[in-house]
N, C-alpha and C positions, 0 to 999 in steps of 0.2 A: 419602618419597623424591621424590615428584612436586613437593612444595613446594620442596625444595632446588633441583630442576632449574628450576622456574619463577622462583625468586628469582635464581638464577645467570644465567639468560637475561635477566632484567630488568636486572640489574647490567651485563651486557655491552652491552645496547642503550643504556642510559643513558651508559655510558662512551664508546661509539662516537659518540653524539650530542654529547657534550661535546667530543670530539676534532674533530668536523666543524665546530663553532662557533668553533674557534680559527683565525681567519682573519688573514692578514697585512693590513697597512694598505692595500696596493695592491688586494687582493681586496675589502676593504670599500668602498674608493672606487669600484671598478668596479661593485659591486652597487648602491651608492647612485646612481651615474650612470644605471644601467639603470632604476631604479624611481622616479626623481624625477618630480614632476608635470610635465606638458607646459607649463604656464603658471602664472601667478601673478596673483591678483586683488588689486589695491591700491586703497585708498580715498585720494582726494586729501587730502594733509596727513598721511598715515600714513608716518612715516619709518622704520618697522621692516621694510619689505619692499622688495626690489629697488631699482630706480632710482626717483627721484621722479617722480610723475605729471606728465605734460606735456600741456598742452591743445593740440589740433590747431590749427595756424595756418591761418587762412582763406587760400584760394588766390587771393583777389581777388573782385571782383564777378562774379556769374553773368551770362550773356548773357540777352537778352530771351527767346530761345527756351527756354533752360533754366528760367527762372522760369515762363514760360507752361506748359511741360510738367509742372512740379512743383506749381504752385499754381492757375493760371488755367484750365487745360484742362477741369477737371471741369465748370465751368459754361459756358465760352465755346466748347466744342466740341459741347455738347448743347442749349444754349439754356435750361438750367435757371434757374428763378426770373426768367425774362425777359431773361437775359443775351444780348447780341447775339453770334451765332455768328461765329467767325473765318472769313473768306471770304465772308460775306454782305454784299456792298457796300451793298445797300439798307438793311439794319439799321444799318450804321455811318455812312451818309452824313450824317445830321443831326448825329451826335456829332462826326464829323471836321470838319464845317463850323464848329463852335463853337471849334475850335482845340485845339492840344495842351496848352496851359496848363489849360484846363477839364478835359480828359481826365485830366491828371496829378492835379488836385485830386480828381476823382471816384475815381481809383485809390487815392490815398493816404488820403482821408478816408471813402470809401464814398459811397453814394447813399441818402439817407433815403427810406424807403418802398419800397425794393426789397430784393432779396437780396444786393446788393453791399455787402460789409463793408469796413471800412478795410483797405487793402492786400490786398483779396481774401481776407482771412483768413491771409495769409502773414506770420506773426509774426516770422519770422527774415529777412525781406526788407528790404534797405535802400531808401531812397527812390530811389536811383539804379537799383536793380534793378527796382523797380516801374515807373519811367519806361521802362526798356529793354523790359519786357514789354508795356507799352502801345504803344510804338513798333513792336514786333514784330507785335502784333495789327493795328495800323493799316495797316502796310505790306502785310500779307497779307489785308486786307479792302477794298482800294480797287479 
């Protein structure tokens, strides 16, 4: 007798579950909308997902101050590896006396025998941005 009751109860639960799973298209769409992922990761060149990948367009060259703050400050604010500190007029005087063209070459190519690497290690800086950073340091070190 208990087996019949258990089997009957199980049949009722299964039938009720099957009825609950019978959703309208609108209900299914609403559920899918609620549980969809917040974003999507696409690999460039993969046309199977979302919109095609778009590279961010550069906003134009950065200012000298922006380049200084992102690349030059590490050494030129502390004097690391013998770098002249920005604002130290005495340390910059001889360098400034040689002219901006010499400073630009040092900034772009680095200085052999010192810690100054080409472009100060800023691999994504344009020549124009390096020149702007040098101008920024010179103006603030006279």
